[in-house]
DSSP file (Angstrom, degrees, kcal/mol; ACC not computed):
  #  RESIDUE AA STRUCTURE BP1 BP2  ACC     N-H-->O    O-->H-N    N-H-->O    O-->H-N    TCO  KAPPA ALPHA  PHI   PSI    X-CA   Y-CA   Z-CA
    1    1 A M              0   0    0      0, 0.0     2,-0.4     0, 0.0     0, 0.0   0.000 360.0 360.0 360.0 139.3   84.8  137.0  101.9
    2    2 A R        -     0   0    0      2,-0.0     2,-0.4     0, 0.0     0, 0.0  -0.781 360.0-155.2 -93.9 132.8   85.8  136.9   98.3
    3    3 A M        -     0   0    0     -2,-0.4     2,-0.4     2,-0.0     0, 0.0  -0.892   6.2-164.0-109.1 136.9   83.1  137.3   95.7
    4    4 A N        -     0   0    0     -2,-0.4     2,-0.3     0, 0.0    -2,-0.0  -0.958  19.7-125.4-119.9 138.3   83.4  135.9   92.2
    5    5 A E        -     0   0    0     -2,-0.4     2,-0.4     1,-0.0    -2,-0.0  -0.653  25.6-140.8 -79.7 136.6   81.3  136.9   89.2
    6    6 A V        -     0   0    0     -2,-0.3     2,-0.4     2,-0.0   100,-0.1  -0.843  10.0-156.9-102.2 133.2   79.6  133.9   87.5
    7    7 A S        -     0   0    0     -2,-0.4    -2,-0.0    98,-0.3     0, 0.0  -0.919  11.2-174.4-109.4 134.6   79.4  133.7   83.7
    8    8 A F    >   -     0   0    0     -2,-0.4     3,-1.3     1,-0.3    -1,-0.1   0.214  25.2-147.5-110.3  13.7   76.7  131.5   82.1
    9    9 A D  T 3   -     0   0    0      1,-0.3    -1,-0.3    96,-0.1    96,-0.0  -0.313  69.6 -27.5  53.5-132.1   77.8  131.9   78.5
   10   10 A D  T 3  S+     0   0    0      2,-0.1    -1,-0.3    29,-0.0     2,-0.1   0.633 117.4  96.9 -88.5 -15.1   74.6  131.8   76.3
   11   11 A S  S <  S-     0   0    0     -3,-1.3    -3,-0.1    93,-0.1    27,-0.0  -0.354  72.4-127.5 -74.4 156.7   72.6  129.6   78.7
   12   12 A R        -     0   0    0     24,-0.2     2,-0.1    -2,-0.1    -2,-0.1  -0.913  16.0-143.0-112.1 126.4   70.2  131.2   81.0
   13   13 A P        -     0   0    0      0, 0.0    12,-2.5     0, 0.0     2,-0.7  -0.340  29.1-100.7 -78.0 164.3   70.2  130.5   84.8
   14   14 A V  E     -A   24   0A   0     83,-0.3    10,-0.3    10,-0.2     3,-0.1  -0.795  36.5-175.9 -84.2 115.6   67.1  130.3   87.0
   15   15 A D  E     -     0   0A   0      8,-3.0     2,-0.3    -2,-0.7     9,-0.2   0.734  60.3 -32.9 -85.6 -24.8   66.9  133.7   88.7
   16   16 A G  E     -A   23   0A   0      7,-1.4     7,-3.2     2,-0.0     2,-0.3  -0.979  52.0-152.1-179.3 173.1   63.9  132.8   90.9
   17   17 A Y  E     +A   22   0A   0     -2,-0.3     5,-0.2     5,-0.3    11,-0.0  -0.979  13.8 165.1-158.6 162.1   60.7  130.9   91.3
   18   18 A G  E >   -A   21   0A   0      3,-2.1     3,-1.7    -2,-0.3    99,-0.6  -0.882  57.6 -27.7-162.0-170.4   57.4  131.0   93.0
   19   19 A P  T 3  S-     0   0    0      0, 0.0     3,-0.1     0, 0.0    12,-0.0  -0.357 129.1 -13.2 -59.3 106.4   54.0  129.4   93.0
   20   20 A G  T 3  S+     0   0    0     -2,-0.6    11,-3.0     1,-0.2     2,-0.3   0.509 122.5  75.1  85.0   5.3   53.4  128.4   89.4
   21   21 A F  E <   -AB  18  30A   0     -3,-1.7    -3,-2.1     9,-0.3     2,-0.3  -0.971  52.7-156.7-147.6 162.0   56.3  130.2   87.7
   22   22 A F  E     -AB  17  29A   0      7,-2.6     7,-3.3    -2,-0.3     2,-0.6  -0.973  16.5-141.0-131.3 147.7   60.0  130.4   87.2
   23   23 A R  E     -AB  16  28A   0     -7,-3.2    -8,-3.0    -2,-0.3    -7,-1.4  -0.954  26.2-177.7-109.3 112.8   62.2  133.4   86.2
   24   24 A V  E >   -AB  14  27A   0      3,-2.8     3,-2.0    -2,-0.6   -10,-0.2  -0.947  68.9 -18.3-117.8 117.0   64.8  132.2   83.7
   25   25 A G  T 3  S-     0   0    0    -12,-2.5    -1,-0.2    -2,-0.5   -11,-0.1   0.825 129.3 -52.4  57.1  31.9   67.4  134.7   82.5
   26   26 A G  T 3  S+     0   0    0      1,-0.3     2,-0.4   -13,-0.2    -1,-0.3   0.290 116.8 110.8  89.9  -9.5   65.1  137.5   83.6
   27   27 A A  E <   -B   24   0A   0     -3,-2.0    -3,-2.8     2,-0.0     2,-0.4  -0.822  67.1-125.9-103.1 137.7   62.0  136.3   81.8
   28   28 A I  E     -B   23   0A   0     -2,-0.4     2,-0.4    -5,-0.2    -5,-0.2  -0.660  25.2-173.0 -80.5 131.1   59.0  134.9   83.7
   29   29 A M  E     -B   22   0A   0     -7,-3.3    -7,-2.6    -2,-0.4     2,-0.3  -0.993  12.8-146.1-125.0 123.1   57.8  131.4   82.5
   30   30 A E  E     +B   21   0A   0     -2,-0.4    -9,-0.3    -9,-0.2     2,-0.1  -0.655  59.5   1.4 -91.4 145.9   54.6  130.1   83.9
   31   31 A G  S    S-     0   0    0    -11,-3.0    -2,-0.1    -2,-0.3     2,-0.1  -0.346 112.7 -10.4  80.7-162.5   54.1  126.4   84.6
   32   32 A A        -     0   0    0     11,-0.4    11,-2.1    84,-0.1     2,-0.3  -0.393  67.9-157.1 -72.2 147.2   56.7  123.6   84.1
   33   33 A V  E     -CD  42 114B   0     81,-2.2    81,-2.9     9,-0.3     2,-0.5  -0.933  15.5-150.9-129.3 151.9   59.9  124.5   82.2
   34   34 A L  E     -CD  41 113B   0      7,-3.0     7,-1.8    -2,-0.3     2,-0.6  -0.989  16.3-161.6-118.8 120.3   62.5  122.6   80.2
   35   35 A L  E     +CD  40 112B   0     77,-3.6    77,-2.1    -2,-0.5   -24,-0.0  -0.914  21.4 157.1-109.4 117.4   65.9  124.2   80.3
   36   36 A L  E >   -C   39   0B   0      3,-0.7     3,-2.4    -2,-0.6   -24,-0.2  -0.890  56.5-103.7-132.3 161.4   68.4  123.1   77.6
   37   37 A P  T 3  S+     0   0    0      0, 0.0    74,-0.1     0, 0.0    -1,-0.0   0.807 121.4  60.9 -56.5 -27.9   71.5  124.7   76.1
   38   38 A S  T 3  S-     0   0    0      1,-0.3    -3,-0.0    17,-0.1   -27,-0.0   0.535 125.4 -81.0 -77.3  -4.8   69.3  125.5   73.1
   39   39 A G  E <   -C   36   0B   0     -3,-2.4    -3,-0.7   -27,-0.1    -1,-0.3  -0.396  50.3 -65.7 125.9 160.8   67.1  127.7   75.3
   40   40 A P  E     +C   35   0B   0      0, 0.0     2,-0.3     0, 0.0    -5,-0.2  -0.465  50.1 167.8 -79.1 152.6   64.3  127.5   77.8
   41   41 A R  E     -C   34   0B   0     -7,-1.8    -7,-3.0    -2,-0.1     2,-0.1  -0.975  40.8 -85.4-154.9 162.4   60.8  126.4   76.8
   42   42 A T  E     -C   33   0B   0     -2,-0.3     2,-0.4    -9,-0.2    -9,-0.3  -0.386  41.6-149.3 -69.8 154.3   57.6  125.3   78.4
   43   43 A W        -     0   0    0    -11,-2.1   -11,-0.4    71,-0.1     3,-0.1  -0.987  13.6-146.5-130.9 136.7   57.3  121.7   79.3
   44   44 A G        -     0   0    0     -2,-0.4     3,-0.4     1,-0.3     2,-0.2   0.312  51.5-109.6 -86.0   8.8   54.2  119.6   79.4
   45   45 A G    >   -     0   0    0      1,-0.2     3,-2.2     3,-0.2    -1,-0.3  -0.477  66.1 -22.9  94.7-167.9   55.3  117.4   82.4
   46   46 A Y  T 3  S+     0   0    0      1,-0.3    -1,-0.2    -2,-0.2    -2,-0.0   0.754 133.8  52.9 -54.9 -31.5   56.3  113.8   82.6
   47   47 A G  T 3  S+     0   0    0     -3,-0.4     2,-1.3     1,-0.1    -1,-0.3   0.590  87.0  88.5 -81.6  -9.7   54.5  112.8   79.4
   48   48 A D    <   +     0   0    0     -3,-2.2     4,-0.3     1,-0.2    -3,-0.2  -0.687  44.0 139.9 -92.8  86.6   56.1  115.5   77.2
   49   49 A T     >  +     0   0    0     -2,-1.3     4,-2.8     2,-0.1     5,-0.3   0.531  39.2  92.8-106.9  -8.1   59.2  113.7   76.1
   50   50 A G  H  > S+     0   0    0      1,-0.2     4,-2.4     2,-0.2     5,-0.2   0.946  93.9  33.9 -54.4 -62.1   59.5  114.8   72.4
   51   51 A T  H  > S+     0   0    0      1,-0.2     4,-2.1     2,-0.2    -1,-0.2   0.886 116.9  57.3 -63.3 -39.1   61.8  117.8   72.7
   52   52 A L  H  4 S+     0   0    0     -4,-0.3    -1,-0.2     1,-0.2    -2,-0.2   0.929 111.9  40.0 -58.2 -47.3   63.7  116.2   75.6
   53   53 A L  H >< S+     0   0    0     -4,-2.8     3,-0.9     1,-0.2     4,-0.2   0.857 112.5  55.7 -72.8 -35.3   64.6  113.2   73.5
   54   54 A E  H 3< S+     0   0    0     -4,-2.4     3,-0.3    -5,-0.3    -1,-0.2   0.855 116.0  38.3 -62.4 -34.2   65.3  115.3   70.4
   55   55 A R  T >< S+     0   0    0     -4,-2.1     3,-2.3    -5,-0.2     4,-0.4   0.242  80.0 112.8-101.7  11.4   67.8  117.4   72.3
   56   56 A A  G X   +     0   0    0     -3,-0.9     3,-1.3     1,-0.3    -1,-0.2   0.799  68.8  65.8 -57.5 -30.3   69.3  114.6   74.4
   57   57 A G  G 3  S+     0   0    0     -3,-0.3    -1,-0.3    -4,-0.2    -2,-0.1   0.634  91.6  64.8 -67.6 -12.7   72.6  115.0   72.6
   58   58 A E  G <  S+     0   0    0     -3,-2.3     2,-0.3     2,-0.0    -1,-0.2   0.678 103.8  46.4 -81.2 -18.1   73.0  118.5   74.1
   59   59 A I    <   -     0   0    0     -3,-1.3    51,-0.2    -4,-0.4     3,-0.1  -0.870  50.9-161.7-131.0 157.1   73.3  117.3   77.7
   60   60 A D  S    S+     0   0    0     49,-3.4    27,-2.8     1,-0.3     2,-0.4   0.668  86.4  25.5-102.1 -28.0   75.0  114.8   79.8
   61   61 A V  E     -fe  87 110B   0     48,-1.4    50,-2.1    25,-0.2     2,-0.5  -0.999  63.1-153.8-141.3 141.7   72.7  115.0   82.8
   62   62 A L  E     -fe  88 111B   0     25,-3.1    27,-2.4    -2,-0.4     2,-0.5  -0.970  10.2-151.7-116.1 123.7   69.0  116.0   83.2
   63   63 A L  E     -fe  89 112B   0     48,-2.7    50,-2.8    -2,-0.5     2,-0.6  -0.831  10.7-157.0 -90.7 127.2   67.9  117.3   86.6
   64   64 A V  E     -fe  90 113B   0     25,-3.0    27,-2.5    -2,-0.5     2,-0.6  -0.924   0.1-157.9-110.0 113.9   64.2  116.6   87.1
   65   65 A G  E     -fe  91 114B   0     48,-2.4    50,-2.4    -2,-0.6    27,-0.2  -0.820   2.5-165.8 -91.5 120.0   62.5  118.9   89.6
   66   66 A T        -     0   0    0     25,-2.2     3,-0.3    -2,-0.6    26,-0.2   0.155  46.1 -94.6 -96.2  18.3   59.4  117.2   91.0
   67   67 A G  S    S-     0   0    0     48,-0.5    26,-3.1    24,-0.2    -1,-0.3  -0.745  81.3 -19.5 104.3-154.8   57.7  120.2   92.6
   68   68 A P  S    S+     0   0    0      0, 0.0     2,-0.3     0, 0.0    -1,-0.2   0.743 131.6  30.6 -67.2 -22.4   57.9  121.4   96.2
   69   69 A E  S    S-     0   0    0     -3,-0.3    24,-0.2    22,-0.1     2,-0.1  -0.943  93.9 -94.0-133.8 155.9   59.1  118.0   97.4
   70   70 A I        +     0   0    0     -2,-0.3     2,-0.3    22,-0.1    22,-0.1  -0.436  50.9 165.1 -67.9 141.4   61.1  115.1   96.0
   71   71 A A        -     0   0    0     -2,-0.1     2,-0.1    20,-0.1    -5,-0.1  -0.961  40.4 -89.0-149.9 161.7   59.0  112.4   94.4
   72   72 A H        -     0   0    0     -2,-0.3     3,-0.0    18,-0.0    19,-0.0  -0.473  36.4-140.0 -71.9 145.8   59.5  109.4   92.1
   73   73 A I        -     0   0    0     -2,-0.1    17,-0.0     1,-0.1     5,-0.0  -0.708  40.8 -77.8 -97.5 159.8   59.3  110.0   88.4
   74   74 A P    >>  -     0   0    0      0, 0.0     4,-2.0     0, 0.0     3,-0.5  -0.311  36.1-131.1 -57.4 136.8   57.6  107.5   86.2
   75   75 A A  H 3> S+     0   0    0      1,-0.2     4,-2.5     2,-0.2     5,-0.2   0.837 107.5  58.5 -58.5 -33.7   59.8  104.5   85.5
   76   76 A S  H 3> S+     0   0    0      2,-0.2     4,-2.1     1,-0.2    -1,-0.2   0.878 105.2  49.3 -65.9 -36.8   59.1  104.8   81.8
   77   77 A L  H <> S+     0   0    0     -3,-0.5     4,-2.3     2,-0.2     5,-0.2   0.937 111.5  48.3 -66.4 -46.7   60.4  108.4   81.7
   78   78 A R  H  X S+     0   0    0     -4,-2.0     4,-2.7     1,-0.2     5,-0.2   0.921 111.6  50.7 -58.7 -44.1   63.6  107.4   83.5
   79   79 A A  H  X S+     0   0    0     -4,-2.5     4,-2.3     1,-0.2    -1,-0.2   0.899 109.8  49.8 -62.5 -41.9   64.1  104.5   81.1
   80   80 A L  H  X S+     0   0    0     -4,-2.1     4,-1.1     2,-0.2    -1,-0.2   0.920 113.5  45.5 -62.8 -44.3   63.6  106.8   78.0
   81   81 A I  H  <>S+     0   0    0     -4,-2.3     5,-1.6     1,-0.2     3,-0.5   0.930 114.5  47.0 -66.9 -45.2   66.1  109.3   79.2
   82   82 A E  H ><5S+     0   0    0     -4,-2.7     3,-1.8     1,-0.2    -1,-0.2   0.859 106.8  58.0 -66.1 -34.3   68.7  106.7   80.2
   83   83 A A  H 3<5S+     0   0    0     -4,-2.3    -1,-0.2     1,-0.3    -2,-0.2   0.791 101.3  56.9 -64.1 -26.6   68.2  105.0   76.9
   84   84 A A  T 3<5S-     0   0    0     -4,-1.1    -1,-0.3    -3,-0.5    -2,-0.2   0.325 123.0-112.2 -83.6   7.7   69.2  108.3   75.3
   85   85 A Q  T < 5S+     0   0    0     -3,-1.8     2,-0.4     1,-0.2    -3,-0.2   0.858  74.4 133.9  62.6  41.0   72.4  108.0   77.3
   86   86 A V      < -     0   0    0     -5,-1.6    -1,-0.2   -25,-0.0   -25,-0.2  -0.977  55.8-124.4-118.0 131.5   71.6  111.0   79.6
   87   87 A G  E     -f   61   0B   0    -27,-2.8   -25,-3.1    -2,-0.4     2,-0.4  -0.442  23.6-146.4 -70.9 148.9   72.0  110.7   83.3
   88   88 A V  E     -f   62   0B   0    -27,-0.2     2,-0.4    -2,-0.1   -25,-0.2  -0.977  16.6-178.2-123.2 128.4   68.9  111.5   85.4
   89   89 A E  E     -f   63   0B   0    -27,-2.4   -25,-3.0    -2,-0.4     2,-0.4  -0.991  12.6-157.3-125.5 122.2   68.9  113.1   88.8
   90   90 A V  E     +f   64   0B   0     -2,-0.4     2,-0.3   -27,-0.2   -25,-0.2  -0.834  28.1 138.9-103.9 134.4   65.6  113.6   90.6
   91   91 A M  E     -f   65   0B   0    -27,-2.5   -25,-2.2    -2,-0.4   -24,-0.2  -0.962  57.0 -69.2-159.9 169.2   65.1  116.2   93.3
   92   92 A A     >  -     0   0    0     -2,-0.3     4,-2.4   -27,-0.2     3,-0.3  -0.352  53.6-110.7 -62.9 151.1   62.7  118.8   94.6
   93   93 A S  H  > S+     0   0    0    -26,-3.1     4,-2.5     1,-0.2     5,-0.2   0.874 115.4  53.4 -58.5 -42.7   62.3  121.8   92.1
   94   94 A P  H  > S+     0   0    0      0, 0.0     4,-1.9     0, 0.0    -1,-0.2   0.920 112.9  45.3 -59.0 -40.2   64.0  124.4   94.4
   95   95 A T  H  > S+     0   0    0     -3,-0.3     4,-2.8     1,-0.2     5,-0.2   0.887 110.7  53.8 -67.7 -38.9   67.0  122.1   94.7
   96   96 A A  H  X S+     0   0    0     -4,-2.4     4,-2.6     2,-0.2    -1,-0.2   0.898 107.6  51.2 -62.3 -40.5   67.0  121.4   91.0
   97   97 A C  H  X S+     0   0    0     -4,-2.5     4,-2.1     2,-0.2   -83,-0.3   0.939 113.1  44.1 -62.4 -47.1   67.1  125.1   90.2
   98   98 A R  H  X S+     0   0    0     -4,-1.9     4,-2.1     2,-0.2    -2,-0.2   0.930 115.5  47.6 -64.1 -45.5   70.1  125.7   92.5
   99   99 A T  H  X S+     0   0    0     -4,-2.8     4,-2.7     1,-0.2     5,-0.3   0.897 109.7  53.7 -64.1 -40.8   71.9  122.6   91.2
  100  100 A Y  H  X S+     0   0    0     -4,-2.6     4,-2.8    -5,-0.2     5,-0.2   0.937 109.1  48.8 -57.6 -48.2   71.2  123.6   87.6
  101  101 A N  H  X S+     0   0    0     -4,-2.1     4,-2.3     2,-0.2    -1,-0.2   0.899 111.9  48.7 -61.7 -41.2   72.7  127.0   88.2
  102  102 A V  H  X S+     0   0    0     -4,-2.1     4,-1.1     2,-0.2    -2,-0.2   0.952 115.0  43.6 -64.2 -49.6   75.9  125.6   89.8
  103  103 A L  H  <>S+     0   0    0     -4,-2.7     5,-2.4     1,-0.2     3,-0.2   0.879 113.3  52.5 -65.0 -37.2   76.5  123.0   87.1
  104  104 A L  H ><5S+     0   0    0     -4,-2.8     3,-1.7    -5,-0.3    -1,-0.2   0.913 106.6  52.7 -62.7 -43.1   75.7  125.6   84.4
  105  105 A S  H 3<5S+     0   0    0     -4,-2.3   -98,-0.3     1,-0.3    -1,-0.2   0.746 105.4  56.1 -66.6 -22.3   78.3  128.0   86.0
  106  106 A E  T 3<5S-     0   0    0     -4,-1.1    -1,-0.3    -3,-0.2    -2,-0.2   0.428 119.5-111.5 -86.7   0.0   80.9  125.2   85.8
  107  107 A G  T < 5 +     0   0    0     -3,-1.7    -3,-0.2     1,-0.2    -2,-0.1   0.678  63.2 157.1  80.2  17.4   80.3  124.9   82.1
  108  108 A R      < -     0   0    0     -5,-2.4     2,-1.4    -6,-0.2    -1,-0.2  -0.354  53.7-113.1 -75.1 156.5   78.6  121.5   82.4
  109  109 A R        +     0   0    0     -2,-0.1   -49,-3.4     2,-0.0   -48,-1.4  -0.690  61.8 154.9 -88.7  84.2   76.3  120.0   79.7
  110  110 A V  E     - e   0  61B   0     -2,-1.4     2,-0.3   -51,-0.2   -48,-0.2  -0.857  26.1-175.4-120.3 147.4   73.2  120.1   82.0
  111  111 A G  E     - e   0  62B   0    -50,-2.1   -48,-2.7    -2,-0.3     2,-0.4  -0.897   9.3-153.8-130.9 164.5   69.5  120.3   81.4
  112  112 A A  E     -De  35  63B   0    -77,-2.1   -77,-3.6    -2,-0.3     2,-0.5  -0.996  11.9-166.5-143.8 137.7   66.6  120.6   83.7
  113  113 A A  E     -De  34  64B   0    -50,-2.8   -48,-2.4    -2,-0.4     2,-0.5  -0.970  28.3-175.4-120.0 109.9   62.9  119.6   83.5
  114  114 A I  E     -De  33  65B   0    -81,-2.9   -81,-2.2    -2,-0.5   -48,-0.2  -0.928  21.7-153.3-125.7 125.3   61.2  121.4   86.4
  115  115 A L        -     0   0    0    -50,-2.4   -48,-0.5    -2,-0.5   -22,-0.1  -0.666  39.2 -99.8 -85.4 146.4   57.6  121.2   87.7
  116  116 A P              0   0    0      0, 0.0    -1,-0.1     0, 0.0   -23,-0.1  -0.205 360.0 360.0 -67.4 158.4   56.4  124.4   89.5
  117  117 A V              0   0    0    -99,-0.6  -100,-0.0   -96,-0.3    -2,-0.0   0.403 360.0 360.0 -90.8 360.0   56.4  124.7   93.3
């Protein structure tokens, strides 16, 4: 099997996660996180749209991790994100972490808003 080294430029991949935390670029972040090209930050959940909308121009797609299982996000949140011309993909948080890392490694303009598992 051939192994390739993955480069993430300045963005930080999700290295791991567990109950109530994420490890992003080697640093532990507790609670929900928002991952953007400008850097990771804590996220207040579905109602915390300020930073997300301010930074919408940095990304083409936002992955929303809904916790341990896939769930619907509030229609108002989806509408706000789509109005900012950002695509929205909803999935369970573990899947969102993996997908974020893959898209990041491909150089895509991706963000993630992830609730803990």
